[in-house]
C-alpha positions as a printed Julia matrix, in Angstrom:
517×3 Matrix{Float64}:
   7.17    49.21    0.31
   9.18    46.26   -0.93
   6.28    44.8    -2.95
   5.49    48.19   -4.51
   9.12    48.71   -5.51
   9.26    45.25   -7.01
   6.12    45.92   -9.08
   7.53    49.23  -10.38
  10.8     47.56  -11.26
   8.96    44.75  -13.03
   6.87    47.23  -15.05
  10.03    49.12  -16.07
  11.78    45.91  -17.03
   8.73    44.73  -19.0
   8.77    47.78  -21.32
  11.88    46.83  -23.33
  11.05    43.1   -23.58
   7.52    44.1   -24.63
   8.82    46.2   -27.51
  11.27    43.51  -28.49
   8.52    40.88  -28.35
   6.3     43.07  -30.55
   9.15    43.53  -33.04
   9.85    39.8   -33.19
   6.18    38.9   -33.57
   5.49    41.46  -36.35
   8.97    41.66  -37.86
   7.91    40.92  -41.44
   5.06    43.45  -41.31
   7.33    46.13  -39.88
  10.04    45.46  -42.48
   7.46    45.67  -45.27
   6.34    49.04  -43.91
   9.93    50.25  -43.62
  10.59    49.13  -47.18
   7.46    50.97  -48.31
   8.78    54.13  -46.67
  12.15    53.63  -48.35
  10.38    53.2   -51.71
   8.54    56.48  -51.11
  11.81    58.13  -50.11
  13.51    56.88  -53.29
  10.54    58.12  -55.33
  10.75    61.54  -53.7
  14.54    61.58  -54.07
  14.2     60.74  -57.78
  11.76    63.62  -58.26
  14.14    66.0   -56.5
  17.04    64.85  -58.69
  14.85    65.32  -61.77
  13.75    68.79  -60.65
  17.37    69.78  -60.01
  18.47    68.39  -63.36
  15.46    69.79  -65.21
  14.16    66.35  -66.11
  11.18    66.08  -63.8
   8.98    64.33  -66.34
  11.75    61.86  -67.11
  11.92    61.01  -63.4
   8.2     61.14  -62.66
   6.91    58.35  -64.88
   9.41    55.54  -64.14
   9.85    56.53  -60.5
   6.09    56.6   -59.95
   5.63    53.26  -61.69
   8.35    51.67  -59.58
   6.95    53.27  -56.43
   3.44    51.98  -57.12
   4.74    48.47  -57.73
   6.87    48.64  -54.6
   4.0     49.87  -52.45
   1.75    47.16  -53.86
   4.31    44.48  -53.02
   5.04    45.77  -49.5
   1.59    46.86  -48.38
  -0.72    44.51  -50.26
   1.06    41.37  -51.4
   3.51    41.02  -48.49
   4.67    37.63  -49.75
   7.62    36.0   -48.06
   9.37    35.35  -51.42
   7.91    37.64  -54.08
   7.96    40.81  -52.0
  11.68    40.69  -50.99
  12.8     39.84  -54.53
  10.49    42.47  -56.08
  11.7     45.13  -53.65
  15.32    44.2   -54.52
  14.62    44.75  -58.23
  12.82    48.05  -57.54
  15.68    49.29  -55.34
  18.28    48.59  -58.04
  16.12    50.19  -60.74
  15.5     53.26  -58.56
  19.25    53.69  -57.97
  19.95    53.24  -61.67
  17.3     55.93  -62.44
  18.92    58.28  -59.93
  22.39    57.6   -61.41
  21.0     58.53  -64.82
  19.28    61.64  -63.43
  22.57    62.73  -61.81
  24.45    62.34  -65.09
  26.3     59.17  -64.13
  27.8     60.66  -60.97
  30.22    58.19  -59.42
  28.97    58.98  -55.89
  25.42    58.04  -56.95
  26.62    54.46  -57.38
  26.91    54.25  -53.59
  23.13    53.74  -53.62
  23.62    50.22  -54.96
  25.74    49.28  -51.96
  23.48    51.08  -49.47
  20.27    49.47  -50.73
  21.9     46.04  -50.91
  22.74    46.5   -47.24
  19.12    47.58  -46.59
  17.92    44.32  -48.18
  19.73    42.51  -45.36
  16.71    43.39  -43.2
  14.72    40.71  -45.02
  17.27    38.06  -44.0
  16.58    36.51  -47.4
  19.64    35.56  -49.41
  17.51    35.22  -52.55
  16.61    38.91  -52.39
  20.32    39.79  -52.12
  21.19    37.64  -55.13
  18.25    39.12  -57.05
  19.39    42.64  -56.21
  22.99    41.92  -57.22
  21.93    40.3   -60.49
  19.57    43.2   -61.21
  22.38    45.68  -60.57
  24.7     43.7   -62.85
  22.15    43.49  -65.67
  21.26    47.18  -65.39
  24.96    48.13  -65.42
  25.59    46.11  -68.54
  22.47    47.37  -70.31
  23.17    51.0   -69.4
  26.85    50.57  -70.31
  26.1     49.26  -73.75
  23.31    51.79  -74.24
  25.6     54.66  -73.25
  28.35    53.2   -75.42
  25.9     53.06  -78.31
  25.14    56.77  -77.9
  21.69    56.42  -76.41
  20.56    59.08  -73.89
  21.47    56.89  -70.94
  24.15    57.88  -68.48
  25.86    55.28  -66.29
  29.17    57.08  -65.84
  30.27    60.65  -66.69
  31.52    61.19  -70.2
  35.19    60.38  -70.48
  35.07    57.97  -67.48
  32.99    55.33  -69.11
  34.59    51.94  -69.69
  33.8     48.27  -69.29
  36.68    47.93  -66.83
  34.99    50.37  -64.45
  31.75    48.41  -64.81
  33.5     45.18  -63.84
  35.32    46.98  -61.04
  31.98    48.11  -59.6
  30.56    44.65  -60.17
  33.45    43.18  -58.17
  32.53    45.24  -55.12
  28.86    44.38  -55.56
  29.74    40.68  -55.63
  31.93    41.03  -52.54
  29.26    42.95  -50.64
  26.59    40.49  -51.73
  28.72    37.55  -50.61
  29.29    39.2   -47.23
  25.6     40.0   -46.86
  24.6     36.44  -47.81
  27.05    35.16  -45.21
  25.5     37.47  -42.64
  22.03    36.23  -43.62
  23.14    32.62  -43.21
  24.58    33.48  -39.8
  21.86    35.81  -38.53
  18.68    34.3   -39.97
  18.69    31.41  -37.44
  19.02    34.03  -34.7
  15.98    35.86  -36.07
  14.06    32.61  -36.31
  15.24    31.74  -32.83
  14.07    35.08  -31.46
  10.73    34.88  -33.26
  10.11    31.3   -32.11
  11.1     32.18  -28.54
   8.78    35.18  -28.72
   5.92    32.99  -29.93
   6.75    30.4   -27.28
   6.77    33.07  -24.58
   3.38    34.36  -25.66
   2.02    30.81  -25.72
   3.4     30.15  -22.27
   2.13    33.33  -20.61
  -1.68    33.48  -20.39
  -3.95    36.36  -19.45
  -4.55    34.99  -15.95
  -0.8     35.2   -15.16
  -0.33    31.46  -15.51
   2.66    29.87  -17.19
   1.84    27.05  -19.6
   4.78    24.64  -19.64
   3.07    22.57  -22.33
   3.99    25.08  -25.06
   6.74    23.98  -27.48
   8.7     25.51  -30.34
   8.05    24.38  -33.92
  11.55    24.85  -35.34
  12.88    21.34  -34.96
  15.9     22.0   -37.23
  17.39    24.52  -34.81
  19.51    22.73  -32.18
  18.96    25.54  -29.67
  15.2     25.25  -30.06
  15.41    21.47  -29.81
  17.41    21.89  -26.63
  14.85    24.43  -25.4
  12.04    21.97  -26.13
  13.95    19.32  -24.2
  14.45    21.73  -21.28
  10.74    22.62  -21.32
   9.82    18.94  -21.42
  12.08    18.21  -18.48
  10.8     21.28  -16.65
   7.22    20.21  -17.37
   7.99    16.74  -16.02
   9.82    18.11  -12.98
   7.05    20.59  -12.22
   4.49    17.8   -12.63
   6.5     15.64  -10.27
   6.91    18.58   -7.92
   3.15    19.2    -8.05
   2.45    15.54   -7.4
   5.0     15.61   -4.64
   3.42    18.76   -3.26
  -0.04    17.19   -3.38
   1.29    14.12   -1.62
   3.23    16.24    0.86
   0.2     18.46    1.44
  -1.95    15.39    2.02
   0.69    13.95    4.34
   0.94    17.33    6.08
  -2.82    17.44    6.64
  -2.62    13.86    7.87
   0.29    14.8    10.13
  -1.65    17.72   11.56
  -4.66    15.49   12.15
  -2.4     12.8    13.58
  -0.72    15.42   15.75
  -4.08    16.45   17.17
  -5.06    12.83   17.62
  -1.65    12.09   19.14
  -2.08    14.99   21.53
  -5.49    13.66   22.5
  -4.05    10.16   22.84
  -1.21    11.49   24.98
  -3.77    13.2    27.18
  -5.69     9.95   27.41
  -2.47     8.05   28.05
  -1.65    10.57   30.75
  -4.94     9.81   32.48
  -4.53     6.09   31.76
  -1.03     6.12   33.27
  -2.41     7.78   36.38
  -5.08     5.11   36.63
  -2.49     2.4    35.94
  -0.32     3.82   38.69
  -3.22     3.67   41.11
  -4.09     0.17   39.89
  -0.46    -0.92   40.31
  -0.49     0.25   43.92
  -3.72    -1.64   44.51
  -2.23    -4.64   42.73
   0.82    -4.38   44.98
  -1.46    -4.65   48.0
  -3.26    -7.54   46.3
   0.04    -9.33   45.65
   0.93    -8.95   49.33
  -2.41   -10.4    50.35
  -2.03   -13.17   47.75
   1.35   -14.04   49.23
  -0.21   -14.32   52.69
  -3.07   -16.44   51.38
  -0.6    -18.6    49.48
   1.33   -19.3    52.68
  -1.96   -20.28   54.34
  -2.75   -22.52   51.37
   0.66   -24.15   51.77
  -0.15   -24.9    55.42
  -3.54   -26.34   54.42
  -2.0    -28.54   51.74
   0.5    -29.8    54.32
  -2.4    -30.74   56.61
  -4.17   -32.36   53.66
  -1.0    -34.32   52.95
  -1.03   -35.71   56.51
  -4.74   -36.57   56.22
  -4.03   -38.32   52.95
  -1.36   -40.42   54.63
  -3.86   -41.51   57.31
  -6.47   -42.25   54.63
  -3.94   -44.3    52.71
  -3.2    -46.35   55.85
  -6.94   -46.86   56.52
  -7.56   -47.95   52.93
  -4.66   -50.42   53.15
  -6.11   -51.93   56.37
  -9.58   -52.18   54.78
  -8.04   -53.9    51.78
  -6.45   -56.52   54.09
  -9.79   -57.14   55.88
 -11.55   -57.47   52.55
  -9.01   -60.05   51.42
  -9.56   -62.0    54.7
 -13.33   -61.84   54.18
 -12.83   -63.12   50.68
 -10.9    -66.1    52.03
 -13.64   -66.87   54.61
 -16.32   -66.6    51.94
 -14.4    -69.02   49.75
 -14.14   -71.52   52.59
 -17.83   -71.11   53.48
 -18.82   -71.56   49.87
 -16.84   -74.79   49.71
 -18.5    -76.04   52.95
 -21.96   -75.25   51.61
 -21.1    -77.05   48.4
 -19.98   -80.07   50.45
 -23.26   -79.92   52.43
 -25.21   -79.94   49.2
 -23.2    -82.95   48.05
 -23.88   -84.76   51.35
 -27.58   -83.97   51.07
 -27.56   -85.43   47.61
 -25.93   -88.62   48.99
 -28.58   -88.81   51.73
 -31.26   -88.41   49.07
 -29.8    -91.36   47.25
 -29.88   -93.41   50.48
 -33.5    -92.38   51.06
 -34.31   -93.53   47.58
 -32.88   -96.92   48.45
 -34.87   -97.0    51.72
 -38.04   -96.0    49.85
 -37.45   -98.86   47.4
 -36.98  -101.31   50.28
 -40.16   -99.98   51.95
 -42.13  -100.48   48.78
 -40.83  -104.05   48.44
 -41.59  -104.66   52.1
 -45.09  -103.31   51.62
 -45.53  -105.58   48.63
 -44.23  -108.58   50.58
 -46.57  -107.72   53.49
 -49.46  -107.55   51.08
 -48.55  -110.9    49.62
 -48.23  -112.32   53.16
 -51.67  -110.99   54.08
 -53.09  -112.62   51.01
 -51.47  -115.93   51.87
 -52.65  -115.59   55.5
 -56.17  -115.07   54.34
 -55.92  -118.16   52.31
 -54.66  -120.09   55.36
 -57.67  -119.12   57.37
 -57.38  -119.54   61.11
 -53.89  -120.78   60.79
 -52.68  -117.72   59.03
 -54.44  -115.16   61.22
 -51.42  -114.42   63.37
 -49.24  -114.17   60.34
 -51.79  -111.81   58.84
 -51.53  -109.57   61.9
 -47.76  -109.53   61.55
 -48.0   -108.92   57.83
 -50.4   -106.08   58.46
 -48.0   -104.56   61.03
 -45.15  -104.93   58.59
 -47.21  -103.32   55.86
 -48.14  -100.43   58.18
 -44.5   -100.06   59.18
 -43.51  -100.04   55.52
 -46.07   -97.37   54.79
 -44.83   -95.28   57.73
 -41.31   -95.77   56.47
 -42.33   -94.52   53.02
 -44.1    -91.59   54.57
 -41.05   -90.78   56.71
 -38.68   -91.08   53.78
 -40.89   -88.76   51.78
 -40.78   -86.23   54.65
 -37.01   -86.59   54.93
 -36.69   -86.28   51.15
 -38.77   -83.11   51.23
 -36.54   -81.72   53.98
 -33.41   -82.75   52.07
 -34.74   -81.09   48.93
 -35.31   -77.88   50.87
 -31.88   -78.26   52.44
 -30.23   -78.83   49.05
 -32.13   -75.89   47.6
 -31.05   -73.71   50.53
 -27.49   -74.96   50.2
 -27.48   -74.13   46.5
 -28.95   -70.71   47.19
 -26.38   -70.18   49.94
 -23.66   -71.3    47.55
 -24.89   -68.85   44.9
 -25.1    -66.07   47.48
 -21.61   -66.93   48.68
 -20.4    -66.84   45.09
 -22.02   -63.44   44.49
 -20.63   -62.18   47.77
 -17.23   -63.48   46.81
 -17.5    -61.7    43.46
 -18.54   -58.47   45.18
 -15.76   -58.88   47.71
 -13.28   -59.33   44.88
 -14.68   -56.22   43.13
 -14.57   -54.36   46.42
 -10.99   -55.5    46.89
 -10.1    -54.29   43.39
 -11.86   -51.0    44.04
 -10.14   -50.73   47.4
  -6.84   -51.26   45.62
  -7.78   -48.56   43.1
  -8.8    -46.29   45.97
  -5.43   -46.96   47.54
  -3.71   -46.03   44.27
  -5.94   -42.95   43.96
  -5.12   -41.94   47.51
  -1.43   -42.4    46.71
  -1.84   -40.29   43.55
  -3.75   -37.75   45.6
  -0.89   -37.69   48.04
   1.56   -37.07   45.22
  -0.64   -34.28   43.83
  -1.03   -32.75   47.27
   2.74   -32.86   47.63
   3.2    -31.17   44.27
   0.47   -28.67   45.16
   2.32   -27.91   48.35
   5.51   -27.27   46.4
   3.6    -25.14   43.85
   2.02   -23.13   46.65
   5.45   -22.5    48.09
   6.71   -21.41   44.65
   3.63   -19.21   44.23
   4.33   -17.65   47.58
   7.9    -16.88   46.53
   6.69   -15.59   43.13
   4.03   -13.46   44.84
   6.71   -11.88   47.01
   8.84   -11.22   43.94
   5.8     -9.92   42.03
   5.04    -7.51   44.83
   8.6     -6.18   44.54
   8.27    -5.96   40.72
   4.94    -4.2    41.11
   6.55    -1.59   43.32
   9.32    -1.1    40.74
   6.72    -0.79   37.97
   4.88     1.85   40.0
   8.09     3.9    40.18
   8.67     3.45   36.42
   5.09     4.48   35.68
   5.72     7.66   37.67
   8.68     8.33   35.36
   6.51     7.56   32.3
   3.96    10.03   33.64
   6.63    12.72   33.72
   7.78    11.8    30.18
   4.16    11.98   29.03
   4.01    15.58   30.24
   7.17    16.37   28.25
   5.75    14.6    25.16
   2.59    16.68   25.38
   4.68    19.86   25.32
   6.75    18.64   22.35
   3.59    17.66   20.45
   2.18    21.15   20.94
   5.39    22.66   19.53
   5.33    20.19   16.58
   1.68    20.97   15.88
   2.44    24.7    15.8
   5.35    24.16   13.41
   3.23    21.88   11.2
   0.56    24.57   10.92
   3.24    27.11    9.98
   4.55    24.65    7.38
   0.99    24.23    6.08
   0.76    27.99    5.53
   4.05    27.88    3.6
   2.65    25.02    1.52
  -0.4     27.19    0.82
   1.85    29.92   -0.63
   3.74    27.28   -2.61
   0.43    25.92   -3.91
  -0.49    29.37   -5.22
   2.81    29.54   -7.08
   2.49    25.98   -8.39
  -1.02    26.66   -9.73
   0.46    29.29  -12.01
   2.42    26.55  -13.79
   0.3     24.52  -16.2
   1.71    21.11  -17.12
   0.69    18.31  -19.45
């Protein structure tokens, strides 16, 4: 019912603006037609005056000629300048003809003033001036013609004078001045109405859209300039509003999609929170077990610390024994070196003995030779010399055996000395490594001590973490409840966003009716 009533009211309201729009659009054509009708009326009026006065033929020829010219100007030419000025001349001539036909009746002169007022419809001050000048010239011509005795009547006989002519001319000038002033004042309004009418038709299209790109062409009119500015601003604002609507519509669609996604995420979060809650409870149990295991680890590190202390003591004792062994090896190496030196001295002595044995053998040989020369007297000496020579040879043989033994003994002593030296080197390396092992064991003890302290701290932290885990489980229960509330609020928001989207759809239909640049 409301929409039907609104449509009926709109159709009733559109009737008067439609007629006014038609008048403004075709004003010149309508005025030309009205002027043509007035010309016909003046022609008919002139014939009636001629019939009443018995001068029909006098009225017929000039009235018909003027009527034909007037109809040609108004219905055929329809020029914006020539037609108004021509009609003004024809009007004044028609009135002058009627004044003559009525015998110069004073009341007939009212036609000049009436038709001058009718010329106001052209809103052309030139036509008014032309009409006034035509009336003035006709008055003067008819005055002088009547004064000269010609069959022309401007005023009744006895009332004809130049003063009356000027008196009439004064009123014509006053009326013309007033009409020109009205034209100057009202013509911009006519132009304004016609331009607004054209603008309205340009703005309203057949598909019920409003084109905000249309503009007026009368730049000299401040109202039209202001209207153009308003339309430009409206075009810009509508364009911005449309862009804003498009952005808002896109954001709204995104919000609706995000709302659905958020709802799905909340549902997932709801399930995830439940799983987290279960995991937190399991983690709480794990933290409790970790605390127990940490205490056990602390006990084990304490036992390891005691074992490290014993190992450190054992390594220290081994280091002492290694240092003692190193001392013994040094002493043994020195003794072996001394033995090698003594063997070398014995070898020198054997060399001396071997030299003596060789000389003895040589002397025994010489003695044997001399004994052989002595014959029987030297036989005993030869036996002794031979025994000495044999003893010398045995001595050489014995010294060679002793020398061989000494060489082996010296070689063994040297080898023993080298072995002692290598053993001493290894003992020194072992001592250094034992010292490093002692330092490592000490460092291990320090680390075990720190590990023991860390295990104790971990045990304390595990106890605290178990308490925190329990608190977190309670907070997660609260978050679970808030998640349920958020899900309800998201459903309400999604419903309102869809309602807002429908409103945006109606707004979009209205915005599409506005065409912008």
